[in-house]
BAPAMAR-180222 format. One record per residue (C-alpha): y, z, x. Coordinates in Angstrom, 3 decimals, padded with zeros to 6 digits. Each point is the difference from the previous one (the first is absolute). Layout:
<sites>
Y:Y, Z:Z, X:X
...
</sites>
This chain:
<sites>
Y:-009.290, Z:-004.426, X:-086.125
Y:002.591, Z:-001.356, X:002.440
Y:002.524, Z:002.125, X:001.899
Y:002.713, Z:-001.560, X:-002.171
Y:-001.689, Z:001.290, X:-003.168
Y:-000.630, Z:003.439, X:001.538
Y:003.718, Z:000.450, X:000.696
Y:000.821, Z:-000.904, X:-003.598
Y:-002.629, Z:002.380, X:-001.428
Y:001.402, Z:002.787, X:002.193
Y:003.521, Z:-000.498, X:-001.429
Y:-000.058, Z:000.877, X:-003.727
Y:003.403, Z:-001.610, X:-000.704
Y:-000.968, Z:-003.258, X:001.673
Y:-003.424, Z:000.065, X:-001.670
Y:001.656, Z:000.501, X:-003.399
Y:002.280, Z:-002.964, X:000.682
Y:-002.951, Z:-002.269, X:000.858
Y:-001.915, Z:001.165, X:-003.088
Y:002.970, Z:-000.933, X:-002.214
Y:000.023, Z:-003.455, X:001.579
Y:-003.756, Z:-000.340, X:-000.566
Y:-000.236, Z:001.274, X:-003.581
Y:003.463, Z:-001.073, X:-001.177
Y:000.181, Z:003.305, X:-001.874
Y:001.433, Z:003.367, X:001.003
Y:-002.393, Z:001.856, X:-002.331
Y:-003.053, Z:-001.648, X:001.560
Y:001.400, Z:000.620, X:003.485
Y:000.491, Z:003.699, X:-000.791
Y:-003.579, Z:000.283, X:-001.265
Y:-001.632, Z:-001.748, X:002.947
Y:002.227, Z:001.651, X:002.629
Y:-001.855, Z:003.318, X:-000.320
Y:-003.367, Z:-001.753, X:-000.149
Y:000.821, Z:-002.056, X:003.106
Y:000.959, Z:003.118, X:001.935
Y:-003.180, Z:001.751, X:-001.154
Y:-002.310, Z:-002.835, X:001.152
Y:001.924, Z:-000.243, X:003.289
Y:-000.268, Z:003.750, X:000.638
Y:-003.709, Z:-000.132, X:-000.895
Y:-000.460, Z:-002.512, X:002.817
Y:001.720, Z:002.227, X:002.547
Y:003.169, Z:-002.152, X:-000.196
Y:-001.866, Z:-002.741, X:001.845
Y:-001.398, Z:-001.967, X:-002.946
Y:-000.451, Z:000.203, X:-003.768
Y:-003.107, Z:001.962, X:-000.959
Y:-001.516, Z:-000.083, X:-003.471
Y:000.377, Z:003.028, X:-002.235
Y:-000.964, Z:-000.087, X:-003.668
Y:002.896, Z:000.038, X:-002.455
Y:000.116, Z:-001.043, X:-003.639
Y:001.588, Z:-002.954, X:-001.766
Y:-000.547, Z:-000.125, X:-003.771
Y:001.089, Z:-003.621, X:-000.377
Y:-002.443, Z:-001.092, X:002.691
Y:-002.783, Z:002.002, X:-001.689
Y:000.564, Z:-001.464, X:-003.470
Y:000.852, Z:-003.577, X:001.038
Y:-001.753, Z:-000.298, X:003.380
Y:-000.168, Z:-003.817, X:000.463
Y:003.411, Z:-000.535, X:-001.614
Y:001.613, Z:002.628, X:002.264
Y:-001.379, Z:-001.679, X:003.126
Y:001.056, Z:-003.491, X:-001.096
Y:003.520, Z:001.089, X:-001.001
Y:000.344, Z:001.755, X:003.369
Y:-000.977, Z:-003.317, X:001.660
Y:-003.321, Z:001.324, X:001.328
Y:-001.695, Z:-003.104, X:-001.324
Y:-003.218, Z:000.138, X:002.002
Y:-000.791, Z:003.571, X:-001.111
Y:000.972, Z:-000.869, X:-003.571
Y:-002.444, Z:-002.896, X:-000.097
Y:-002.642, Z:002.173, X:001.683
Y:000.199, Z:002.719, X:-002.674
Y:-000.215, Z:-002.298, X:-003.029
Y:-003.617, Z:-001.195, X:000.617
Y:-001.221, Z:003.619, X:-000.229
Y:000.744, Z:-000.192, X:-003.716
Y:-002.490, Z:-002.846, X:-000.447
Y:-002.438, Z:000.519, X:002.888
Y:-002.655, Z:002.119, X:-001.823
Y:-000.223, Z:-002.550, X:-002.814
Y:-000.327, Z:-002.907, X:002.428
Y:-002.635, Z:001.636, X:002.251
Y:-002.183, Z:001.368, X:-002.811
Y:000.173, Z:-003.242, X:-001.941
Y:-001.147, Z:-001.848, X:003.137
Y:-002.917, Z:002.401, X:000.657
Y:-001.080, Z:000.366, X:-003.649
Y:001.207, Z:-003.182, X:-001.719
Y:-000.144, Z:000.080, X:-003.771
Y:-001.496, Z:003.507, X:-000.360
Y:001.699, Z:002.134, X:-002.691
Y:-000.456, Z:003.682, X:-000.858
Y:-000.283, Z:002.483, X:002.876
Y:001.520, Z:-002.385, X:002.547
Y:003.175, Z:-000.079, X:-002.080
Y:000.136, Z:003.814, X:-000.007
Y:-000.461, Z:000.206, X:003.786
Y:002.655, Z:-002.655, X:000.446
Y:002.443, Z:001.993, X:-002.146
Y:-000.605, Z:003.215, X:001.966
Y:000.505, Z:-001.701, X:003.385
Y:003.110, Z:-001.789, X:-001.274
Y:001.405, Z:003.288, X:-001.270
Y:-000.576, Z:001.732, X:003.349
Y:001.677, Z:-002.803, X:001.947
Y:002.858, Z:-000.249, X:-002.483
Y:000.726, Z:003.698, X:000.606
Y:-000.782, Z:000.146, X:003.727
Y:002.181, Z:-002.908, X:001.129
Y:003.229, Z:001.117, X:-001.778
Y:-000.398, Z:003.533, X:001.401
Y:-000.252, Z:-001.385, X:003.546
Y:003.027, Z:-002.249, X:-000.556
Y:001.977, Z:002.836, X:-001.606
Y:-000.661, Z:002.243, X:003.021
Y:000.797, Z:-002.636, X:002.635
Y:002.745, Z:-002.103, X:-001.664
Y:002.975, Z:001.811, X:001.545
Y:-001.522, Z:-000.248, X:003.472
Y:-000.710, Z:-003.722, X:-000.468
Y:003.619, Z:-000.605, X:-001.036
Y:001.354, Z:001.783, X:003.095
Y:-002.476, Z:-001.809, X:002.294
Y:001.256, Z:-003.322, X:-001.330
Y:003.590, Z:001.153, X:000.596
Y:-000.949, Z:000.934, X:003.585
Y:-001.552, Z:-003.449, X:000.521
Y:003.288, Z:-001.795, X:-000.693
Y:002.090, Z:002.704, X:001.690
Y:-001.927, Z:-000.681, X:003.230
Y:001.301, Z:-003.586, X:-000.085
Y:003.587, Z:001.261, X:000.496
Y:001.370, Z:-002.461, X:-002.558
Y:002.185, Z:001.485, X:-002.745
Y:000.068, Z:-003.270, X:-001.920
Y:-003.808, Z:-000.052, X:-000.123
Y:000.021, Z:003.657, X:-001.062
Y:002.248, Z:-000.853, X:-002.957
Y:-002.009, Z:-003.085, X:-001.029
Y:-003.395, Z:001.730, X:000.031
Y:000.790, Z:003.356, X:-001.566
Y:001.224, Z:-000.352, X:-003.576
Y:-002.352, Z:000.067, X:-002.985
Y:-001.465, Z:-003.350, X:-001.054
Y:-000.566, Z:000.922, X:-003.650
Y:-000.243, Z:-003.449, X:-001.590
Y:-002.128, Z:-001.438, X:002.805
Y:-002.263, Z:003.051, X:000.005
Y:-000.625, Z:-000.218, X:-003.743
Y:-000.720, Z:-003.738, X:000.126
Y:-002.415, Z:000.370, X:002.918
Y:-001.697, Z:002.920, X:-001.771
Y:-000.490, Z:-002.000, X:-003.216
Y:-001.330, Z:-003.014, X:001.920
Y:-002.391, Z:002.159, X:002.043
Y:-001.331, Z:001.834, X:-003.061
Y:-000.489, Z:-003.324, X:-001.793
Y:-001.988, Z:-001.330, X:002.959
Y:-002.036, Z:003.203, X:000.206
Y:-000.686, Z:-000.009, X:-003.739
Y:-001.412, Z:-003.491, X:000.288
Y:-002.703, Z:001.387, X:002.289
Y:-001.396, Z:002.325, X:-002.667
Y:-003.364, Z:-000.720, X:-001.709
Y:-000.177, Z:-003.064, X:-002.276
Y:001.844, Z:-002.132, X:002.571
Y:-001.875, Z:-003.022, X:001.312
Y:-001.507, Z:000.062, X:003.495
Y:002.163, Z:-002.906, X:001.129
Y:003.185, Z:001.692, X:-001.207
Y:-001.030, Z:003.216, X:001.741
Y:-000.498, Z:-001.799, X:003.319
Y:003.291, Z:-001.882, X:-000.214
Y:002.030, Z:003.103, X:-000.854
Y:-001.780, Z:002.100, X:002.604
Y:000.905, Z:-002.558, X:002.678
Y:003.597, Z:-000.027, X:-001.211
Y:000.214, Z:003.788, X:000.259
Y:-001.560, Z:000.061, X:003.482
Y:002.498, Z:-002.578, X:001.236
Y:002.957, Z:001.862, X:-001.479
Y:001.918, Z:001.943, X:002.609
Y:003.170, Z:002.043, X:-000.061
Y:003.052, Z:-002.309, X:-000.225
Y:001.370, Z:-000.950, X:003.399
Y:003.112, Z:002.025, X:000.682
Y:003.180, Z:-001.538, X:001.344
Y:003.686, Z:000.775, X:000.105
Y:000.842, Z:-002.142, X:-003.032
Y:-000.445, Z:001.332, X:-003.539
Y:-002.969, Z:-001.624, X:-001.704
Y:-000.437, Z:-001.426, X:-003.469
Y:-000.768, Z:003.345, X:-001.631
Y:002.949, Z:001.690, X:001.770
Y:002.376, Z:-002.619, X:-001.378
Y:-001.595, Z:000.327, X:-003.426
Y:000.521, Z:003.767, X:000.086
Y:003.677, Z:-000.428, X:000.975
Y:000.573, Z:-002.491, X:-002.831
Y:-001.668, Z:002.418, X:-002.422
Y:002.258, Z:002.831, X:001.202
Y:003.128, Z:-002.117, X:-000.508
Y:-001.135, Z:-000.920, X:-003.520
Y:-000.408, Z:003.693, X:-000.838
Y:003.488, Z:000.728, X:001.360
Y:001.518, Z:-002.747, X:-002.105
Y:-001.885, Z:001.131, X:-003.102
Y:001.106, Z:003.634, X:000.230
Y:003.524, Z:-000.632, X:001.263
Y:-000.018, Z:001.807, X:003.308
Y:-001.974, Z:001.359, X:002.879
Y:-000.366, Z:-001.224, X:003.533
Y:-001.124, Z:-002.920, X:002.107
Y:-001.509, Z:000.125, X:003.482
Y:-000.107, Z:-002.510, X:002.825
Y:-000.936, Z:000.214, X:003.657
Y:003.568, Z:001.017, X:000.900
Y:001.569, Z:001.690, X:-003.023
Y:-000.639, Z:002.162, X:-003.029
Y:002.499, Z:-000.944, X:-002.724
Y:000.456, Z:002.453, X:-002.871
Y:002.427, Z:000.449, X:-002.851
Y:000.490, Z:002.763, X:-002.566
Y:002.250, Z:000.212, X:-003.073
Y:003.073, Z:002.223, X:000.317
Y:003.483, Z:000.590, X:-001.391
Y:003.522, Z:-000.062, X:001.428
Y:003.378, Z:001.141, X:-001.299
Y:002.591, Z:-002.796, X:-000.135
Y:003.313, Z:001.293, X:-001.267
Y:-000.808, Z:001.929, X:-003.143
Y:-003.232, Z:-001.870, X:-000.640
Y:-003.569, Z:000.537, X:001.069
Y:-001.748, Z:-003.256, X:000.882
Y:-003.602, Z:-000.762, X:000.847
Y:-000.751, Z:-000.969, X:003.596
Y:-002.960, Z:-000.938, X:002.166
Y:-000.541, Z:001.809, X:003.322
Y:-001.410, Z:-002.515, X:002.497
Y:-001.718, Z:001.306, X:003.155
Y:-001.246, Z:-002.243, X:002.824
Y:-002.157, Z:001.961, X:002.475
Y:-001.228, Z:-001.258, X:003.374
Y:-003.784, Z:-000.126, X:000.307
Y:-000.036, Z:-000.808, X:003.741
Y:001.314, Z:001.615, X:003.172
Y:003.120, Z:-002.167, X:000.231
Y:001.482, Z:-002.880, X:-001.982
Y:003.549, Z:-001.422, X:-000.017
Y:001.317, Z:-000.771, X:-003.487
Y:002.685, Z:-002.703, X:-000.213
Y:000.771, Z:-000.002, X:-003.725
Y:-001.235, Z:001.055, X:-003.436
Y:000.537, Z:-001.768, X:-003.311
Y:-001.151, Z:000.820, X:-003.525
Y:-000.591, Z:-002.613, X:-002.703
Y:001.029, Z:-002.787, X:002.407
Y:003.349, Z:001.678, X:000.693
Y:001.031, Z:000.330, X:-003.647
Y:-000.597, Z:003.756, X:000.011
Y:000.461, Z:000.948, X:003.668
Y:000.669, Z:-001.827, X:003.253
Y:000.709, Z:002.033, X:003.135
Y:-000.024, Z:-000.557, X:003.752
Y:-001.919, Z:002.780, X:001.739
Y:-000.535, Z:-000.831, X:003.701
Y:-001.875, Z:003.254, X:000.587
Y:-003.232, Z:000.995, X:001.727
Y:-002.309, Z:002.092, X:-002.186
Y:-002.554, Z:002.287, X:001.625
Y:-003.257, Z:000.921, X:-001.739
Y:000.732, Z:001.957, X:-003.201
Y:003.764, Z:-000.704, X:000.020
Y:001.467, Z:-001.425, X:-003.203
Y:002.861, Z:-002.063, X:-001.355
Y:001.141, Z:001.227, X:-003.414
Y:002.213, Z:-001.705, X:-002.555
Y:001.138, Z:000.918, X:-003.513
Y:-000.210, Z:-003.021, X:-002.303
Y:001.382, Z:-000.631, X:-003.472
Y:-002.613, Z:-002.605, X:-000.793
Y:-003.765, Z:-000.179, X:-000.182
Y:-001.472, Z:-001.347, X:003.270
Y:-002.216, Z:-002.994, X:-000.662
Y:-000.024, Z:-001.345, X:003.546
Y:000.910, Z:001.635, X:003.316
Y:000.498, Z:-002.227, X:003.062
Y:000.048, Z:001.592, X:003.458
Y:001.050, Z:-002.045, X:003.030
Y:-001.156, Z:001.282, X:003.416
Y:-000.191, Z:-001.362, X:003.528
Y:-003.766, Z:-000.241, X:-000.522
Y:000.279, Z:-002.113, X:-003.143
Y:001.003, Z:000.116, X:-003.664
Y:-001.854, Z:001.918, X:-002.716
Y:000.183, Z:-000.147, X:-003.794
Y:-001.145, Z:002.731, X:-002.386
Y:-000.309, Z:-000.762, X:-003.718
Y:-000.091, Z:002.661, X:-002.714
</sites>
């Protein structure tokens, strides 16, 4: 742990702010704030020290939890434990039925229970350690890119990995076993960089499709969180439906030049204002936002709903 990270862990408000940037969710930040402080205190406020906690999602869906939390190497490492007893016993006792099958089932059952328990007890610590890793780099943009859930990518990688592992079960040919084993051994955790990868983009597209399908919600980019909620306003003697649009800064400082909704047909305003982290621009609209365009000194962004 660097001195930079120690100072942040010692300041609960600053730590909470960084956790929000990392997870992109206030609820997740609130949950992991207490856990972060506990691991930090356990290490004498010099480093993060492991202490067993419990995470039900990690226990029930161990590989999927790790993959969705972008801990790809650990996710791929856990999956083979599901198939390992079958592979080893089939190699040692090829073609023998009966008692070997019973032993295989018992060993598989023990591993299937043992591994999820270990993951369930250590998942929260692993999440915070990964947060610390990117916090040490002192790059808020990297913190934002690497923290959010990668649900679609995690599920796809999980399905692919299970399919590969299932191919190694008995009744597979020797040649197929060797080819797939080599493929698994060569597979490493995806190389991390500052740019969102294929699965990140796929997850964002999926989120936008859900927003469009259900008529509301939020969209998140590296700089902003854009949200809208239905509301009402009194105009004269009438009550009309409105949309409350909120644009919240997701970085320490960004200067907004202008905002337009539906290509200016619903709203077009000049802003010329610097937003600090967590500060918002709010507008009451009398139309349904389908597209929000934000112009900043760092570039233009478009959010579709």
